[in-house]
C-alpha positions in Angstrom: 186.4 65.4 39.9 182.9 66.9 40.5 180.0 65.6 38.8 179.2 67.7 35.6 175.3 68.0 36.0 175.9 69.3 39.8 176.7 72.8 38.0 173.4 73.0 36.1 171.0 74.0 39.1 168.2 74.6 38.9 167.4 71.2 36.8 166.4 72.4 33.5 163.4 69.8 33.0 163.7 69.7 29.0 167.2 68.5 29.3 168.1 64.6 29.2 166.9 63.0 32.3 168.9 60.2 34.1 166.9 57.1 34.7 167.1 54.8 37.8 169.5 52.7 36.3 172.1 55.1 35.2 171.3 55.8 31.7 170.3 59.1 30.1 166.9 59.5 28.6 166.2 61.7 25.9 164.6 65.0 26.1 161.1 65.7 26.5 159.4 66.1 23.2 158.6 69.9 22.3 161.1 70.8 25.0 158.6 70.5 28.0 157.1 67.6 30.1 153.6 66.6 29.5 151.2 68.6 31.8 149.9 66.7 35.1 146.8 65.9 33.5 144.8 66.2 30.1 143.9 69.7 29.1 140.7 71.2 30.7 137.6 71.0 28.6 135.4 73.9 27.9 132.7 73.5 30.4 135.1 72.7 33.0 136.6 76.1 32.1 133.4 78.0 32.0 132.0 76.3 35.2 135.3 77.5 37.2 135.0 81.1 35.3 131.3 81.5 36.9 132.2 79.9 40.1 135.0 82.5 40.5 133.1 85.4 39.3 130.3 84.3 42.1 133.2 84.7 44.5 134.6 87.9 43.3 130.9 89.2 43.4 130.3 88.1 46.8 133.8 89.6 48.1 133.2 92.9 46.5 129.7 93.5 47.5 131.0 92.5 51.0 133.8 95.1 51.1 131.0 97.6 49.6 128.4 97.0 52.3 131.2 97.0 55.2 132.3 100.2 54.0 128.9 101.7 54.1 128.2 100.5 57.4 131.3 102.2 58.8 130.4 105.2 57.1 132.9 105.8 54.5 132.2 109.0 52.8 134.9 108.9 49.9 134.0 106.0 47.9 137.2 106.0 45.8 139.3 104.2 48.3 136.6 101.3 48.5 136.6 101.0 44.7 140.6 100.6 45.0 140.1 98.3 47.9 137.6 95.8 45.8 140.3 96.0 42.9 143.2 95.1 45.2 140.7 92.1 46.7 140.0 90.7 43.3 143.3 91.1 42.0 144.8 89.1 45.1 142.0 86.4 44.5 142.8 86.0 41.1 146.7 85.7 41.2 147.8 84.5 44.8 145.9 80.9 44.9 146.9 80.4 41.5 150.5 81.1 42.2 150.6 79.1 45.2 148.2 76.3 44.2 147.3 76.5 40.8 143.7 76.9 41.6 141.2 79.4 42.9 137.7 78.2 44.6 136.1 78.0 41.3 139.1 75.7 39.7 139.1 73.6 42.7 135.2 73.0 42.4 135.6 72.5 38.6 138.7 69.8 39.1 140.9 72.1 37.2 144.3 73.2 37.9 146.8 76.4 36.2 150.2 75.1 35.8 153.2 76.5 34.1 153.4 75.2 30.5 156.9 74.2 30.6 157.1 72.8 34.3 153.8 71.2 34.9 154.4 72.8 38.4 151.9 75.8 39.7 152.6 79.0 37.8 155.0 81.6 39.5 153.5 85.0 40.9 154.7 87.0 37.7 152.9 84.6 35.4 149.9 84.6 37.6 149.9 88.4 37.8 150.3 88.4 33.9 147.7 85.9 33.4 145.2 87.9 35.4 145.8 91.2 33.8 145.3 90.0 30.5 142.1 88.0 32.0 140.6 91.0 33.5 139.0 92.6 30.5 137.2 89.5 29.8 136.0 89.3 33.4 134.3 92.7 32.7 133.0 91.6 29.2 131.8 88.1 29.2 131.3 87.9 25.7 134.9 88.8 25.0 135.9 85.6 27.3 133.5 83.4 25.6 135.1 84.4 22.3 138.4 83.9 23.4 137.5 80.7 25.1 136.2 79.4 21.8 139.3 80.5 20.1 141.4 78.2 22.5 139.8 75.2 20.8 142.4 75.5 18.0 145.1 75.4 20.1 146.5 71.8 20.9 146.7 72.4 24.7 143.2 74.5 24.6 145.6 77.4 25.7 143.7 80.9 25.7 145.1 84.2 25.4 145.5 84.8 28.8 147.3 81.3 29.1 149.8 82.1 26.6 150.6 85.6 27.9 151.0 84.0 31.4 153.0 80.8 30.1 150.6 78.5 31.7 147.9 76.2 30.8 145.0 74.6 32.4 144.5 70.8 33.3 142.2 68.5 34.5 143.2 67.2 37.8 143.3 63.4 37.7 141.1 62.0 40.5 
């Protein structure tokens, strides 16, 4: 007879876990495993925010200057190109590695709140879409970041929307 657990793929991390000696361990508390590190502090989050905004600003200015040097007449497509480049910067590295350059420098990582692994692309896109107004209005970002202090895992509005949390990376 086939093993009953073989039919439950992909593996549910909140289910009871078999131990090395064959005993079944109880499920994780609250239905999800602890993240790979402690929640990131407010200082590390602000540092990554400012570093990432610096990278995004350099990227945007580079695109605009390249378009002007090429003699671009219509600037609407340049704006669209900047929006696409910034969107890719905020989503793809987070989905692949859980990090942007600012998060790498700040020693933080974005993880799926339930699995502890880097978020999926959909989660990264949702997170970036909710975060986008905050990047345009830094005071809103500060208010929402301070609001996260009342969450036990220090999750912001964009973390909750994307099902993610930001953790410090153990070194």
